C-alpha positions in Angstrom: 26.1 9.5 30.6 28.0 9.6 27.3 26.2 6.5 26.0 22.8 8.0 26.8 23.7 11.2 25.1 24.9 9.1 22.1 21.6 7.2 22.0 19.7 10.6 22.2 21.8 11.7 19.2 20.9 8.7 17.3 17.2 9.2 18.1 17.3 12.7 16.9 19.1 11.7 13.7 16.5 8.9 13.1 13.6 11.3 13.6 15.2 13.9 11.2 15.7 11.2 8.6 12.1 10.1 9.0 10.9 13.7 8.4 13.1 14.0 5.3 11.9 10.7 4.0 8.2 11.6 4.6 8.4 14.9 3.0 10.1 13.5 -0.1 7.4 10.9 -0.5 4.7 13.6 -0.7 1.2 13.5 0.4 0.0 11.2 -2.4 1.6 8.2 -0.8 0.1 9.1 2.6 -3.3 9.7 1.1 -3.1 6.4 -0.9 -2.2 4.4 2.1 -4.9 5.8 4.2 -7.6 5.6 1.6 -6.8 2.1 0.5 -7.0 0.8 4.0 -10.3 2.6 4.5 -11.6 1.3 1.1 -10.7 -2.3 2.1 -12.4 -1.9 5.6 -15.5 -0.6 3.9 -15.8 -3.2 1.2 -14.2 -6.4 2.5 -17.5 -7.9 3.3 -18.9 -7.1 -0.2 -17.0 -10.1 -1.6 -17.6 -13.8 -1.2 -14.9 -15.4 0.9 -13.4 -17.4 -2.1 -13.1 -14.1 -4.2 -11.7 -12.2 -1.2 -9.0 -14.7 -0.5 -7.8 -14.5 -4.2 -6.9 -10.9 -3.4 -9.0 -8.6 -5.5 -7.9 -5.2 -6.8 -10.2 -2.9 -4.9 -9.5 0.0 -7.2 -10.8 -1.9 -10.1 -14.2 -2.0 -8.4 -14.5 1.1 -6.2 -13.6 4.6 -6.7 -9.9 5.2 -5.7 -8.9 8.7 -7.1 -5.4 9.0 -5.8 -3.0 10.0 -8.7 -0.7 7.2 -9.9 -1.9 4.6 -7.3 -4.0 1.4 -7.3 -5.2 -0.3 -4.3 -4.8 -4.1 -4.2 -5.4 -6.9 -1.7 -2.5 -9.5 -1.3 -1.3 -12.0 1.2 1.6 -11.6 3.6 3.7 -13.6 3.2 3.0 -13.4 -0.5 1.3 -16.4 -2.2 1.4 -17.5 -5.8 -2.2 -16.3 -6.3 -0.8 -12.8 -5.7 1.4 -13.1 -8.8 -1.4 -14.1 -11.1 -2.1 -11.2 -13.5 -5.8 -11.9 -13.3 -5.7 -10.9 -9.6 -3.8 -7.8 -10.2 -5.2 -4.3 -10.9 -6.1 -3.7 -14.5 -4.7 0.0 -14.3 -1.4 -1.2 -12.9 1.4 -0.4 -15.4 2.9 -3.8 -16.0 -0.8 -4.9 -16.8 -1.0 -2.3 -19.4 -2.6 0.5 -17.3 -1.4 3.9 -16.5 -0.8 3.7 -12.8 2.8 3.4 -11.7 2.3 3.1 -7.9 0.5 0.7 -5.6 -0.7 0.1 -2.1 -1.2 -3.5 -1.0 -3.3 -4.5 2.0 -3.7 -7.8 3.5 -7.0 -9.7 3.8 -7.4 -8.0 7.2 -7.0 -4.5 5.6 -3.6 -3.8 7.1 -1.3 -2.0 4.9 1.7 -4.5 4.0 3.4 -2.8 1.0 3.6 0.5 -0.8 5.6 1.1 -3.9 6.0 4.1 -6.1 7.8 3.6 -9.5 6.7 6.9 -11.0 
């Protein structure tokens, strides 16, 4: 009985930590994640297969009005093509842009990475 009570306590602690983490990340990350996956699903067949497999930046080509974020297609595991600046978002800060956060989806439109450097 003591071990199940301990496990319940851990579960409650994890749930509480998750709530704290989610609330500190804010709504922009949740909105960016949801909208990037939806943008990918809506436009993945607009690309030729070769262009799609390079991992296009969706927010370079379609409206993505989430403050600070870009929406990019990448591979998981990551491939060399993903590190090519020509395949990364123009608005992404290291590329000289003004966006400091990104959502990456794979070629099947599943979110694989979200980073906020703002």
